[in-house]
C-alpha positions as CSV (number, residue, x, y, z in Angstrom):
1,M,-51.0,-302.2,78.9
2,H,-49.3,-298.9,79.7
3,S,-47.7,-296.8,77.0
4,L,-43.9,-296.9,77.3
5,S,-42.2,-293.8,76.0
6,I,-39.0,-294.8,74.2
7,P,-37.0,-291.7,73.1
8,G,-34.9,-292.2,70.0
9,F,-36.1,-295.7,69.5
10,A,-35.6,-295.8,65.7
11,H,-32.0,-297.0,65.3
12,Q,-30.2,-298.0,62.1
13,G,-33.3,-299.7,60.6
14,E,-33.4,-302.5,63.2
15,P,-36.7,-304.2,63.6
16,S,-39.1,-302.8,66.2
17,H,-39.6,-306.2,67.7
18,G,-36.0,-306.6,68.8
19,G,-34.8,-308.6,65.9
20,D,-34.3,-311.7,68.0
21,L,-35.8,-313.8,70.8
22,P,-34.7,-313.6,74.4
23,S,-32.6,-316.5,75.7
24,E,-34.2,-318.8,78.1
25,I,-31.8,-319.3,81.0
26,G,-33.8,-321.1,83.7
27,T,-36.8,-321.6,85.9
28,S,-35.1,-321.2,89.3
29,R,-35.1,-317.7,90.5
30,M,-33.1,-318.6,93.6
31,Q,-29.9,-319.0,91.7
32,Y,-30.2,-315.3,90.5
33,E,-31.2,-313.9,93.9
34,G,-29.5,-310.6,94.5
35,A,-28.5,-310.1,90.9
36,T,-28.7,-306.4,90.1
37,N,-29.5,-307.0,86.5
38,L,-32.7,-309.0,87.2
39,T,-36.2,-307.5,86.8
40,D,-39.3,-309.2,88.0
41,I,-42.6,-309.4,86.1
42,R,-45.3,-311.0,88.2
43,V,-48.5,-312.6,86.7
44,N,-51.4,-312.1,89.1
45,N,-55.1,-311.9,88.4
46,E,-54.5,-312.4,84.7
47,T,-52.4,-309.2,84.7
48,F,-48.6,-308.7,84.1
49,L,-47.2,-306.5,86.9
50,S,-45.2,-304.4,85.5
51,D,-46.3,-304.9,81.9
52,D,-44.0,-302.4,80.3
53,I,-40.4,-302.2,81.4
54,A,-37.0,-301.0,80.1
55,I,-33.8,-302.9,80.7
56,N,-30.2,-302.9,79.5
57,I,-28.6,-305.3,77.1
58,G,-27.7,-308.5,79.0
59,D,-30.2,-307.9,81.7
60,M,-32.5,-310.7,82.9
61,V,-36.2,-310.8,83.4
62,A,-38.0,-313.3,85.8
63,F,-41.6,-314.0,85.1
64,E,-43.4,-315.3,88.3
65,N,-46.8,-316.8,88.4
66,Q,-48.5,-315.6,91.5
67,D,-52.1,-316.7,90.8
68,G,-53.8,-320.1,90.7
69,N,-54.0,-320.5,86.9
70,E,-51.4,-321.5,84.3
71,H,-50.2,-318.9,81.9
72,Q,-48.7,-319.5,78.4
73,I,-46.3,-316.6,77.8
74,Q,-45.2,-316.1,74.2
75,F,-42.5,-313.9,72.6
76,K,-42.7,-313.9,68.8
77,T,-40.4,-312.4,66.2
78,G,-42.1,-310.6,63.3
79,T,-45.7,-309.4,63.1
80,D,-48.5,-310.0,60.7
81,D,-47.2,-306.9,58.8
82,D,-43.7,-308.5,58.5
83,E,-44.8,-311.7,56.8
84,E,-44.0,-310.4,53.4
85,E,-40.4,-309.5,54.3
86,H,-37.9,-312.3,53.7
87,D,-34.7,-310.6,54.9
88,H,-35.2,-311.4,58.6
89,P,-33.4,-314.6,59.6
90,V,-35.7,-315.5,62.5
91,M,-38.9,-314.1,61.2
92,G,-41.9,-316.0,62.5
93,H,-40.0,-317.8,65.3
94,E,-41.4,-317.8,68.8
95,L,-40.5,-318.7,72.3
96,T,-43.3,-320.0,74.5
97,H,-43.4,-321.3,78.0
98,I,-46.3,-322.6,80.2
99,L,-45.9,-321.0,83.6
100,S,-47.5,-323.0,86.3
101,P,-48.7,-321.4,89.6
102,G,-45.8,-320.5,91.9
103,K,-43.2,-321.1,89.2
104,H,-40.6,-318.8,87.5
105,W,-39.3,-318.3,83.9
106,I,-36.0,-316.5,83.6
107,L,-34.9,-314.9,80.3
108,S,-31.9,-312.9,79.2
109,F,-32.0,-310.2,76.5
110,L,-28.9,-309.8,74.3
111,V,-30.2,-307.8,71.3
112,P,-31.6,-304.2,71.8
113,G,-35.1,-303.5,70.7
114,L,-38.7,-303.9,71.7
115,Y,-40.0,-307.3,72.8
116,P,-43.8,-307.6,73.0
117,Y,-45.1,-310.6,74.8
118,Q,-48.5,-312.0,75.7
119,C,-50.3,-314.8,77.5
120,L,-51.9,-317.0,74.9
121,L,-54.5,-318.4,77.4
122,H,-55.9,-315.1,78.8
123,G,-54.8,-312.3,76.5
124,E,-52.8,-310.1,78.8
125,K,-49.9,-308.3,77.1
126,G,-46.7,-306.4,77.9
127,Q,-43.5,-305.4,76.3
128,I,-39.8,-305.2,77.3
129,F,-37.6,-302.5,75.8
130,V,-33.9,-303.4,75.7
131,R,-31.8,-300.2,75.6
132,Y,-29.0,-299.7,73.1
């Protein structure tokens, strides 16, 4: 994973993991073809290409599986360090999708922050920074 430089990231005490989960909006990339607010993340050779990206609020991300193995992509709110905190309404929730070869998973991001994700089957990781 590359290191994404995020200037001025600390903002009004919001959680570093984004404070929410992305919204799952589909599995057919064709219906979003040509959208200017769509960023692709390809999974190939057990690697996310690009693994660290920055997008704007409301933008979409399309994960595409370009290799021959299934990948189980997970976004999770909270971290092991957050387990003691009880003021986060969605702490410990997750969004997981099994991405079969040749398939897409399209998400929308409506809350600013940092969204780390990983493949539970192979260990590759990445993060999406949603700008304020």
